[in-house]
N, C-alpha and C positions, 0 to 999 in steps of 0.2 A: 503494500499499499504506499506508494509515494503521493503525496499530499502538497502541489509545489502553491503558494499563495504569491500574487503577484501585488503590483500595487493597486490596483482596483479592489483587490478582495479587502486588502487593508481599509481601504476606503470604507468601504460595506462593513466590516466590522466596526470599526469607527461609528460610523449611522447608525446601526442597529441596536451598541451599546448604549450610545446615548440618550436613543429612544425611548431602550427598555430601563436603562434608569428613571428616564423622566416618566412613567407609566408605572414604576414600580414606586417614585417618590411621592406620586399623585395618589394611588390606590392605597398603599400603606402609611402614609405620613410618619415618615423617621423620627424621634425628638431627639436622640443623639446620635451623634458623630460616627459611636460602631452601626448605629443603625444604619447608615447612609454609608459608611464604605460596603457593610454586608451589601445592601442595595445595588450599590455602583459591580462591587464583584461578582454576582450572583448574573447582571444584563451581561458585561464582558462575558462570561464563562457562556452564557447562551447564545450570543453573537458568534464567538469564535465556534460554537459547537453548529451553528445555522450554516455559517460559510463553511465550512471544511464537509457536512454531511451535503452542502450543493454540491462543492467540489467532486465527492466522491460520486456522487448520482450522472453528475454530465460527463466526467473522465470516463 
């Protein structure tokens, strides 16, 4: 399994992560910095997983 991420993939990861973090922040309204960090980490992991899964389906 060779996954090669290019510039467009990284832009999509960043866009998905920002959108996911915004949606999680609106949904859960974290009150502490730990909650904000956890939301951001979850959004980043989900964005990376989505792009890698899409790359595996296309390739």
